[in-house]
C-alpha positions in Angstrom: 0.0 0.0 0.0 2.8 2.4 0.9 4.6 1.6 -2.3 1.5 2.4 -4.4 1.1 5.8 -2.7 4.8 6.6 -3.4 4.4 5.5 -7.0 1.2 7.6 -7.5 3.0 10.6 -5.8 5.9 10.3 -8.3 3.6 9.9 -11.3 1.6 13.0 -10.1 4.8 15.0 -9.7 6.1 14.0 -13.1 2.8 15.0 -14.7 2.9 18.4 -12.9 6.5 19.0 -14.2 5.5 18.1 -17.8 2.5 20.4 -17.7 4.5 23.3 -16.3 7.2 22.5 -18.9 4.7 22.7 -21.8 3.4 26.1 -20.5 6.9 27.5 -20.1 7.8 26.3 -23.6 4.8 28.1 -25.1 5.6 31.3 -23.2 9.3 31.2 -24.3 8.2 30.5 -27.9 5.8 33.5 -27.8 8.5 35.8 -26.3 11.1 34.7 -28.9 8.7 35.6 -31.7 8.1 39.1 -30.1 11.9 39.7 -29.8 13.2 38.2 -33.0 10.3 38.2 -35.4 10.0 40.4 -38.5 7.4 43.2 -38.2 4.4 43.3 -40.6 1.4 45.7 -40.5 -2.0 44.5 -41.7 -5.1 46.7 -41.8 -7.9 45.5 -39.6 -11.6 46.3 -39.0 -11.8 46.0 -35.2 -14.8 45.1 -33.0 -14.8 45.1 -29.2 -16.7 42.3 -27.5 -16.4 41.0 -23.9 -15.7 37.5 -22.7 -16.5 37.0 -19.0 -13.7 34.4 -18.6 -10.9 36.1 -20.6 -11.8 39.7 -20.3 -12.0 42.5 -23.0 -10.6 41.8 -26.4 -10.7 43.3 -29.8 -12.0 40.9 -32.5 -10.0 41.5 -35.6 -11.1 41.1 -39.2 -8.1 41.5 -41.5 -9.0 43.6 -44.5 -6.7 42.2 -47.1 -5.6 39.0 -45.6 -8.2 36.4 -46.5 -7.3 35.3 -50.0 -4.2 35.2 -52.1 -3.1 33.5 -55.3 -1.8 29.9 -55.3 2.0 29.9 -55.8 2.9 29.3 -59.5 5.0 26.2 -58.9 2.7 24.7 -56.3 0.3 21.8 -56.9 -3.2 22.2 -55.5 -4.0 20.2 -52.3 -7.7 20.8 -51.5 -7.5 18.3 -48.6 -4.8 20.1 -46.6 -6.2 22.4 -43.9 -2.8 24.0 -43.5 -1.0 26.4 -45.9 1.8 28.9 -45.8 1.2 32.5 -46.7 4.3 34.3 -48.0 4.5 37.8 -46.7 6.1 40.8 -48.3 6.6 44.5 -47.5 5.1 46.9 -50.1 5.0 50.7 -50.4 1.2 50.8 -49.8 1.2 48.3 -46.9 2.3 44.8 -46.2 0.6 42.1 -48.0 0.3 38.3 -48.6 2.0 37.6 -51.9 0.9 34.0 -52.4 0.0 30.8 -50.6 1.9 27.5 -50.7 1.1 24.0 -49.4 4.7 23.1 -48.9 6.7 24.8 -46.2 8.9 27.5 -47.7 12.7 27.1 -47.2 13.3 30.9 -46.9 11.5 34.2 -46.7 8.9 35.4 -44.2 5.8 33.3 -44.1 2.9 32.6 -41.8 1.1 29.3 -41.3 -2.6 29.8 -42.2 -5.8 27.7 -42.0 -7.0 27.0 -45.6 -10.7 27.2 -46.1 -11.1 26.5 -49.8 -9.6 27.0 -53.2 -11.3 28.9 -56.1 -10.2 26.8 -59.0 -10.2 29.5 -61.7 -10.2 28.6 -65.4 -8.3 25.6 -66.7 -6.6 26.1 -70.1 -6.6 23.0 -72.3 -2.8 22.9 -72.4 -2.2 23.2 -68.7 -2.7 20.9 -65.7 -3.1 23.8 -63.2 -5.9 26.4 -63.3 -5.0 30.0 -64.0 -5.7 32.5 -61.3 -6.4 30.0 -58.6 -7.1 31.8 -55.3 -6.7 30.2 -51.9 -9.1 31.5 -49.2 -7.8 31.2 -45.7 -7.9 32.6 -42.2 -5.0 33.8 -40.1 -4.2 31.8 -36.9 -5.3 34.7 -34.7 -8.4 36.9 -34.6 -8.3 38.5 -31.1 -6.2 41.1 -29.4 -6.7 41.3 -25.6 -6.6 44.7 -23.9 -6.7 46.0 -20.4 -10.2 46.2 -19.0 -10.1 50.0 -18.5 -8.8 50.8 -22.0 -11.0 48.4 -24.2 -14.3 50.3 -23.7 -12.6 53.6 -24.5 -11.0 52.1 -27.6 -14.4 50.9 -28.8 -15.9 54.3 -28.4 -13.1 56.1 -30.1 -13.0 53.7 -33.0 -16.8 53.8 -33.5 -17.0 57.6 -33.2 -14.1 58.1 -35.6 -15.0 55.6 -38.4 -12.3 57.0 -40.7 -9.6 55.9 -38.3 -7.2 53.4 -39.9 -6.2 50.7 -37.5 -3.4 48.2 -38.2 -2.3 45.1 -36.4 1.4 45.0 -35.7 2.4 41.4 -36.3 5.7 39.7 -35.5 6.4 36.7 -37.6 9.2 34.1 -37.2 9.4 30.6 -38.6 5.8 30.4 -39.7 4.4 31.5 -36.4 2.9 34.9 -35.7 2.0 37.1 -32.7 0.0 40.3 -32.6 2.2 42.7 -30.8 -0.1 45.7 -30.8 -2.8 47.6 -32.6 -1.6 50.8 -34.2 -3.5 54.0 -35.2 -1.2 55.8 -37.7 2.1 55.4 -35.9 0.6 55.4 -32.4 -0.2 52.3 -30.3 -4.0 52.1 -29.8 -3.7 52.3 -26.0 -1.8 55.6 -26.2 -4.1 56.9 -28.9 -7.2 56.2 -26.7 -5.6 58.0 -23.7 -4.8 61.1 -25.7 -8.4 61.4 -27.1 
C-alpha cells in the first residue's frame, strides 16, 4: 500500500512538471517571436466584445488577408487544412504575396488555415488552373486589452469611423504574434488615452 502511494505521488509529480514545462515552452516561444520576429502591419476592422472568462478583447477582421493566389509552382491540395502565406513589404502596406502548401525554405511566411480554393479557369494545355485563389484565415483573430482601455478604444473607433487601425504582427518561422494595434504610428492604448 505504501509503495502504491509513493508510485502515485511520483507519477503526479512528473505530470505536474510536464504540464509546467509545456506552458513554459509556449511562453518562451511567444516571447522569442516578439523579440526576433519580422514586423508586418495589416489593416484591420476592429470590434470590441467582452468574454467573462478572458476579459476584454478586440476581434480582428483582417481587411486584405483572407485570400491570395496559389504559388505558381505549387500543386493544389484541397484536402490540406494548412497552408503557408508568403508575406512581403510593399509601399502601400504589407501584403500576402501567395499561398503554398509546402513549407517555404526561406522568406517570411505565416502558417494559415486554408478554407477552400477557387479553381479558376483551366486552359486546355495546362494541368493547373490559371488565377487559382486560396481562401484562408489567419491563426489569430483576437487582441486582448486592459479592462479599462478596451471600452474607450471601442468608443473612439466607432466615433471616428475613418480611423485606420493596423495590427502590428511579429512573424518568425511560420508563427505569428499580434504585438499591438496601431493607429497611424501610435499604439492604440496611447491613442485612446490622448483622445
